[in-house]
C-alpha positions in Angstrom: 0.0 -0.2 -0.2 2.5 2.4 0.8 4.7 1.7 -2.4 1.4 2.6 -4.1 0.7 5.9 -2.4 4.3 6.6 -3.3 3.7 6.1 -7.0 0.3 8.2 -6.9 2.2 10.8 -5.3 4.8 11.1 -8.2 2.2 10.8 -11.0 0.4 13.9 -8.9 4.0 15.9 -9.3 4.2 15.2 -13.3 0.9 16.5 -13.8 1.3 19.6 -11.8 3.1 21.5 -14.6 0.5 20.4 -17.1 -2.3 21.9 -15.4 -0.2 25.3 -14.9 0.8 25.4 -18.5 -2.9 24.9 -19.3 -3.6 28.3 -17.9 -5.4 26.5 -14.7 -4.4 28.8 -11.7 -2.1 27.1 -9.2 -2.9 28.6 -5.6 -0.2 28.6 -2.9 -1.0 29.6 0.2 1.3 32.2 2.3 2.1 32.7 5.7 -0.1 36.0 5.5 -3.0 33.9 4.1 -2.6 36.1 0.8 -3.0 33.9 -2.5 -0.9 34.5 -5.6 -1.5 33.2 -9.1 1.4 31.6 -11.3 1.3 33.3 -15.0 -0.4 33.4 -17.5 -3.9 33.8 -16.1 -5.6 35.5 -19.2 -7.8 32.0 -20.3 -8.9 31.5 -16.9 -9.9 35.2 -16.1 -11.5 35.9 -19.6 -13.8 32.4 -18.7 -14.9 33.8 -15.8 -15.7 37.2 -17.3 -17.8 35.6 -20.1 -19.8 33.5 -17.9 -20.4 36.1 -15.4 -18.7 34.1 -12.7 -17.0 35.2 -9.5 -13.2 36.1 -9.4 -12.0 34.9 -6.5 -9.9 37.8 -4.8 -6.2 37.3 -5.5 -3.4 38.6 -7.6 -3.7 37.4 -11.4 -1.3 38.1 -14.4 -3.3 38.6 -17.9 -2.0 39.7 -21.3 -5.5 41.4 -22.5 -9.0 41.1 -21.7 -12.3 41.7 -23.3 -15.1 42.8 -20.8 -17.8 41.0 -22.4 -20.5 40.9 -19.3 -20.4 43.3 -16.2 -17.0 42.2 -14.4 -16.6 42.7 -10.7 -13.1 42.1 -9.8 -13.9 41.8 -5.9 -10.7 43.5 -4.8 -8.4 41.8 -7.3 -5.5 42.6 -8.8 -4.7 42.1 -12.4 -1.3 42.9 -13.9 -1.3 43.4 -17.7 1.6 42.4 -19.5 0.3 42.6 -23.2 0.6 45.6 -25.5 -2.2 47.8 -26.7 -5.4 48.0 -24.3 -5.4 45.9 -21.4 -9.2 45.8 -21.0 -11.4 46.4 -23.8 -15.2 47.2 -22.9 -17.0 47.0 -26.2 -20.5 45.5 -24.8 -23.2 48.2 -24.2 -24.2 48.2 -20.6 -21.4 46.2 -19.2 -19.6 47.7 -15.8 -16.1 47.2 -14.6 -15.5 47.7 -10.9 -13.8 47.1 -7.8 -10.4 46.2 -8.4 -6.8 47.2 -9.2 -5.3 47.3 -13.1 -1.6 47.4 -13.1 0.4 47.9 -16.3 4.3 47.4 -16.9 5.7 50.9 -17.2 4.4 54.4 -17.1 6.9 55.6 -19.6 5.3 57.0 -22.7 7.2 54.8 -25.0 5.3 52.0 -24.1 2.3 51.2 -26.0 -0.1 50.2 -23.0 -3.6 51.5 -22.1 -5.4 50.2 -19.3 -9.3 50.2 -20.4 -11.1 51.1 -23.4 -14.6 51.8 -23.7 -16.1 51.3 -27.1 -19.7 51.0 -26.0 -22.6 52.8 -25.0 -23.6 52.7 -21.2 -20.5 51.3 -20.2 -18.9 52.2 -16.8 -15.5 52.0 -14.8 -16.4 52.4 -11.2 -14.0 52.1 -7.9 -10.9 50.8 -9.9 -7.3 51.7 -9.2 -5.2 51.9 -12.2 -1.4 52.5 -12.5 1.6 52.4 -14.4 0.6 52.7 -17.8 2.4 54.4 -20.6 -0.3 55.7 -22.8 -3.8 56.0 -21.3 -5.5 55.2 -18.1 -9.0 55.3 -19.8 -10.0 55.9 -23.3 -13.8 56.3 -24.7 -16.0 59.0 -25.7 -17.4 57.9 -29.2 -20.4 56.8 -27.5 -23.2 58.2 -25.0 -23.4 57.5 -21.4 -20.0 56.6 -20.8 -18.8 56.8 -17.0 -15.6 56.9 -14.8 -16.2 57.4 -11.6 -14.9 56.5 -8.1 -11.5 55.6 -9.5 -7.9 55.9 -8.5 -5.3 57.1 -11.2 -1.9 57.4 -11.4 1.6 57.0 -13.0 0.0 57.4 -16.4 2.7 58.4 -19.0 0.5 60.3 -22.0 -3.0 61.1 -20.8 -5.1 60.1 -17.8 -8.9 60.1 -19.1 -9.6 60.8 -22.8 -13.3 61.1 -24.0 -13.1 61.9 -27.8 -16.0 61.7 -30.3 -15.4 62.4 -33.9 -19.1 62.6 -35.1 -22.4 61.4 -34.4 -24.6 62.7 -31.1 -22.8 62.1 -28.1 -24.6 62.5 -24.6 -24.0 61.8 -21.2 -20.3 61.2 -20.8 -19.3 61.6 -17.2 -16.1 61.9 -15.0 -17.0 62.1 -11.4 -15.2 61.3 -8.1 -12.0 60.2 -9.3 -8.4 60.8 -8.2 -6.2 61.8 -10.9 -2.6 61.8 -9.8 0.3 62.5 -12.5 2.0 65.0 -10.3 4.9 62.2 -10.1 5.8 62.5 -13.8 8.2 64.7 -15.0 7.8 68.2 -16.2 8.3 66.7 -19.7 4.4 65.2 -19.2 3.2 65.8 -22.8 -0.8 66.0 -22.4 -3.6 66.6 -20.0 -4.9 64.4 -17.1 -8.3 64.9 -18.7 -9.6 65.3 -22.1 -13.4 66.2 -22.7 -12.9 66.4 -26.8 -15.4 66.4 -29.7 -13.7 66.8 -33.4 -17.4 67.7 -34.7 -18.3 70.5 -32.5 -21.9 70.6 -31.4 -22.3 66.8 -31.6 -21.2 66.0 -27.8 -23.4 67.7 -25.5 -24.3 67.4 -21.5 -20.9 66.1 -20.2 -20.1 66.2 -16.7 -16.8 66.6 -14.7 -17.6 66.6 -10.8 -15.9 65.9 -7.6 -12.5 65.1 -9.0 -9.0 65.4 -7.8 -6.8 66.3 -10.5 -2.9 66.9 -10.1 -0.4 67.4 -13.1 3.5 68.4 -12.4 4.5 71.6 -11.3 5.3 74.2 -14.4 5.2 71.4 -16.8 7.3 72.4 -20.0 4.9 71.3 -23.0 1.7 73.9 -23.2 -0.7 70.9 -23.5 0.1 69.7 -19.6 -3.4 71.0 -18.7 -5.2 69.6 -15.9 -8.6 69.4 -18.3 -9.4 70.4 -21.6 -13.0 70.7 -22.8 -13.0 71.2 -26.3 -16.0 71.5 -29.1 -18.7 70.1 -26.5 -21.8 71.9 -25.5 -23.4 72.7 -22.2 -20.8 70.4 -20.2 -20.8 70.9 -16.4 -17.6 70.9 -14.5 -18.1 71.7 -10.5 -16.7 70.8 -7.0 -13.4 69.7 -8.4 -9.7 70.3 -6.9 -7.2 71.0 -9.3 -3.0 71.7 -8.8 -0.3 72.2 -11.3 -0.2 71.9 -15.0 -0.2 74.6 -17.4 -4.1 75.4 -17.2 -6.7 74.4 -14.8 -9.7 74.0 -16.9 -9.5 75.2 -20.8 -12.7 75.7 -22.4 -12.0 75.9 -26.0 -13.2 75.3 -29.5 -17.0 76.1 -29.5 -17.5 74.5 -26.1 -20.9 76.7 -26.1 -22.9 77.0 -22.8 -20.1 75.2 -20.5 -20.8 75.9 -16.8 -17.9 75.7 -14.5 -18.6 76.1 -10.7 -17.1 75.8 -6.8 -14.0 74.8 -8.4 -10.6 75.3 -6.5 -7.6 75.9 -8.8 -3.6 75.8 -7.4 -0.1 76.1 -8.8 -1.0 76.2 -12.6 1.6 77.5 -14.9 -0.2 79.8 -17.0 -3.9 80.2 -16.5 -6.8 79.2 -13.9 -9.2 79.1 -16.5 -9.1 79.5 -20.2 -12.2 80.3 -22.3 -11.4 80.5 -26.0 -13.9 80.7 -28.6 -16.8 79.7 -26.5 -19.9 81.6 -25.9 -22.6 82.0 -23.3 -20.3 80.1 -20.7 -20.9 80.3 -16.9 -18.4 80.5 -14.2 -19.5 81.2 -11.0 -18.1 80.3 -7.0 -14.6 79.5 -8.6 -11.4 79.9 -6.3 -8.2 80.6 -8.2 -5.4 81.0 -5.8 -2.3 81.0 -8.3 -1.0 81.0 -11.6 0.1 83.9 -14.1 -3.2 84.8 -15.7 -6.4 84.1 -13.5 -8.7 84.0 -16.4 -8.4 84.4 -19.7 -11.2 85.0 -22.5 -9.5 84.7 -25.9 -9.4 82.3 -29.0 -9.9 82.3 -32.8 -13.6 81.9 -32.8 -15.9 84.2 -31.4 -15.8 84.6 -27.2 -19.1 86.6 -26.1 -21.9 86.8 -23.5 -19.6 84.7 -20.7 -19.9 85.6 -17.2 -17.7 85.1 -14.4 -19.3 85.5 -10.7 -18.8 85.5 -7.4 -15.3 84.2 -7.6 -11.9 84.9 -5.9 -8.6 85.4 -7.5 -5.4 85.9 -5.7 -1.6 85.1 -6.3 -1.4 85.6 -9.9 2.2 86.6 -11.0 0.5 88.7 -13.8 -2.7 89.6 -14.9 -5.8 88.3 -12.4 -8.3 89.0 -15.7 -7.2 89.1 -19.2 -9.2 89.7 -22.1 -7.5 89.0 -25.6 -8.2 89.7 -29.5 -11.2 91.5 -31.3 -13.3 88.5 -31.1 -13.9 88.9 -27.6 -16.5 90.9 -26.3 -19.7 91.2 -24.1 -17.9 89.8 -20.9 -19.2 90.3 -17.8 -18.1 89.8 -14.3 -20.2 90.3 -11.3 -19.2 90.1 -7.6 -15.5 89.4 -7.8 -12.9 89.7 -5.1 -9.4 89.8 -6.7 -6.0 90.5 -5.0 -3.1 91.3 -7.0 0.5 92.5 -6.9 0.0 93.6 -10.7 -2.8 95.4 -12.9 -6.0 93.6 -12.2 -7.3 93.8 -15.9 -5.7 93.6 -19.4 -8.1 94.6 -22.0 -5.8 94.1 -25.6 -5.2 93.7 -29.1 -9.2 94.7 -30.0 -10.9 93.0 -27.0 -13.8 95.3 -26.1 -17.1 95.3 -24.3 -16.4 94.7 -20.8 -18.6 95.4 -17.8 -17.4 95.1 -14.0 -20.8 94.7 -11.2 -20.1 94.9 -7.6 -16.5 93.7 -7.4 -13.5 94.4 -5.1 -10.1 95.0 -6.3 -6.9 95.2 -3.9 -3.5 96.2 -5.3 -0.3 96.7 -3.2 0.1 100.2 -4.2 2.4 100.0 -7.0 0.6 100.0 -10.2 -2.9 101.1 -11.5 -5.3 98.3 -11.9 -6.8 98.8 -15.8 -4.6 98.3 -18.6 -6.5 98.9 -22.0 -3.6 98.2 -24.9 -4.6 98.4 -28.5 -8.0 97.8 -27.7 -11.4 100.1 -28.1 -12.0 100.1 -24.3 -16.1 99.9 -24.1 -15.6 99.4 -20.5 -18.0 99.8 -18.1 -17.5 99.9 -14.3 -20.3 99.7 -11.6 -20.1 100.0 -8.0 -16.5 98.5 -7.9 -14.3 99.1 -5.3 -10.5 99.5 -6.0 -7.9 100.2 -3.2 -4.3 99.8 -3.0 -3.4 101.0 -6.6 -1.4 103.9 -7.9 -3.3 107.2 -8.5 -4.5 106.2 -11.9 -7.3 103.8 -12.6 -7.0 103.3 -16.1 -3.9 103.3 -18.3 -4.3 103.1 -22.0 -1.7 102.4 -24.5 -0.8 101.5 -27.9 1.9 101.6 -30.5 -0.8 102.2 -33.6 -3.5 104.9 -33.0 -6.5 103.6 -31.0 -9.4 105.7 -29.7 -10.9 104.4 -26.5 -14.7 105.0 -25.9 -17.6 104.3 -24.0 -15.8 104.0 -20.7 -18.2 104.7 -17.5 -18.2 103.5 -13.9 -19.3 104.3 -10.7 -16.5 103.2 -7.9 -15.0 103.9 -5.1 -11.1 105.6 -6.3 -8.0 105.2 -4.5 -6.3 108.4 -3.2 -5.8 110.8 -6.1 -7.6 111.6 -9.5 -10.4 109.1 -10.1 -9.8 108.9 -13.6 -6.3 109.5 -15.2 -5.7 107.8 -18.8 -1.9 107.8 -19.4 -2.3 108.2 -23.3 1.0 106.0 -24.2 1.7 106.0 -28.0 -1.6 107.1 -30.1 -4.3 106.6 -27.9 -6.9 109.5 -27.9 -10.1 109.4 -25.6 -13.0 109.3 -27.5 -16.7 109.6 -27.3 -19.0 108.5 -24.1 -16.3 108.9 -21.1 -18.3 109.4 -18.0 -17.5 108.8 -14.4 -19.1 108.9 -11.2 -17.1 108.8 -7.9 -19.6 106.6 -5.6 -20.4 108.2 -2.1 -20.5 106.7 1.6 -24.4 106.5 2.9 -25.8 109.2 5.2 -28.5 108.2 8.1 -30.3 109.8 10.8 -33.1 109.2 13.4 -36.0 111.3 14.6 -35.9 111.9 17.2 -32.1 111.5 17.7 -32.8 111.7 21.7 -35.4 108.6 22.6 -36.8 108.3 26.1 -38.5 105.0 26.8 -40.6 103.7 29.9 -39.8 100.5 31.3 -41.6 97.4 30.2 -43.7 99.5 27.7 -43.3 98.4 23.9 -41.7 101.0 21.7 -43.0 102.1 18.4 -40.3 100.8 15.7 -38.0 103.7 14.9 -36.1 103.6 11.5 -33.2 105.6 10.0 -33.8 107.9 7.1 -30.9 107.3 4.9 -29.2 108.0 1.5 -26.7 106.3 -0.8 -28.5 102.9 -0.5 -26.8 101.2 2.7 -26.4 97.7 2.6 -25.7 97.0 5.9 -26.1 98.5 9.7 -24.4 98.1 13.1 -24.8 99.8 16.4 -22.3 100.5 19.1 -22.1 99.9 22.0 -25.1 97.2 22.2 -28.8 98.8 22.7 -30.1 98.6 26.6 -31.6 95.1 27.2 -34.4 93.8 25.3 -34.0 96.6 22.6 -33.6 95.1 19.0 -31.4 96.3 16.6 -32.2 95.3 12.8 -28.7 95.2 10.9 -30.4 95.2 7.4 -32.3 98.4 7.7 -31.3 100.3 10.8 -34.6 99.9 12.6 -35.0 99.5 16.4 -37.7 97.8 18.3 -38.6 96.1 21.3 -39.5 96.4 25.0 -36.9 97.8 27.3 -36.5 95.9 30.5 -34.0 97.9 32.9 -34.1 101.9 33.6 -30.8 103.8 32.2 -30.0 107.2 32.2 -29.2 108.8 28.7 -26.6 107.0 26.8 -25.1 107.6 23.5 -24.8 104.9 20.7 -23.1 105.3 17.4 -25.4 103.6 14.4 -23.4 103.0 11.4 -24.7 102.2 7.8 -22.3 101.0 5.0 -22.0 100.6 1.2 -19.4 99.4 -1.3 -18.4 103.2 -1.0 -17.6 103.3 2.7 -19.8 104.2 6.3 -21.6 107.1 7.3 -22.2 107.3 11.3 -24.8 108.9 13.3 -25.4 109.4 17.3 -28.6 108.9 19.0 -29.2 108.8 22.9 -31.4 106.5 24.6 -32.8 106.9 28.0 -35.4 104.0 30.0 -37.5 105.7 32.6 -38.6 103.3 35.6 -42.3 102.7 35.7 -42.9 104.4 39.0 -42.7 107.8 37.6 -43.8 109.9 34.9 -41.8 109.5 31.7 -41.4 111.1 28.2 -41.8 108.4 25.3 -41.2 109.5 21.8 -43.7 108.2 18.8 -42.0 109.1 15.6 -41.4 112.4 16.0 -43.6 113.5 18.7 -43.2 113.4 22.8 -45.8 111.9 24.6 -46.2 111.9 28.2 -46.8 109.1 30.1 -48.5 109.3 33.4 -47.1 107.2 36.2 -48.7 104.1 37.3 
């Protein structure tokens, strides 16, 4: 019997390599309880995909796979050894999820990409992708392709590339991913994310949301952007955090109707936002904290009717805001907060038609805020505040004859003349040049001296004002249980404690400054005759 068992053991040892070569995974238990599989597992894994089977959580080695059914990797790692595309998703409705895909090199000379989506309604979800020389994910030819919740790093050429050629494409989504290419050399050639359409107007409604995207600081190639949106209509990019690269978001090539909001930008080499050749784009609640230029409106196509609102720009080494080329006009800026060490705004090369409303610009007392250079002007400033600049508000200059027309504004100005145009070159002032200096509000109460009775409700009293105040304050606080409305300055309530006449300073504020007035209030104890003011009339109230 013992001899028979020994011969059976030898026979099994002989068969073992045959099983491995037939691509049947050989599992070895490690001391930590982790399994590994001997190469190559392509046929084994592909069979599980084709039959919608369950892949045991482990590490596999495969050349290339085709995702013919939804494939949950269950935390497995698949090491791709083949060239070209590691995982091809060519069946509509499939999802690839919950695993790790690793290539063999992040060098751009490696002809290796992780995932290619070439069917509608496909999703890549919760996948970690690293070490591919070409792309992490490609797609864009079909509607409703989604990349979500993925972590992508060490990709040589381009991170996520969604490119369409022709035909209607809608619903591309790139959401809640981490795309980190910051470890790449500064020679990194292409953006972290692209959403591009070579037939402008046929790709609509893409979403880029909740992503954290990183590129190297100060990359050399101009194309090393964070995200390019080109030729796509009504894209929504929001709640993203981006750092590094040459440009944060580049909205170009007739990407009309695109909206950017609640994004945060840092350490871009050139621009936080580029809007070029795109109409009716809306940028709202953006935070741009560095770069050569905060936002530039430019392009070889018409760039008009774009709006930037409720945005903070700081840390720019050149111009926070630039309008460039004669095809740029009709730009509106609302409620901006801009801090700069240079001019705040450059309008040049024929750009015109800028309106700025309710915005605040702060300089460091070394330069003027607005430079019009070889451009016709057409600048409108409404309720804007400029502080920390030299006495010139606008400097206009050109190398050839230029007429600056249609400048009007209403603003607080720095110390000195509130309009001084430096006519460098052959610049002359044309028609419709008007300027109104904003004024601080005034306020008064009638009567200004008020006597109230303890425990008796007072009649509301409101100030008369000029200059449209936006807020009110009082110092010190009013007597106990008298209420002060900071929106309109109204005083209401019931005084609880007696007090002698006390002075209070009431302040009203608008964009141009603060106005003050002093009122006096006394509260008489309830056991004696008191005098109470109702409006402008004094009424005697007998003791109880």
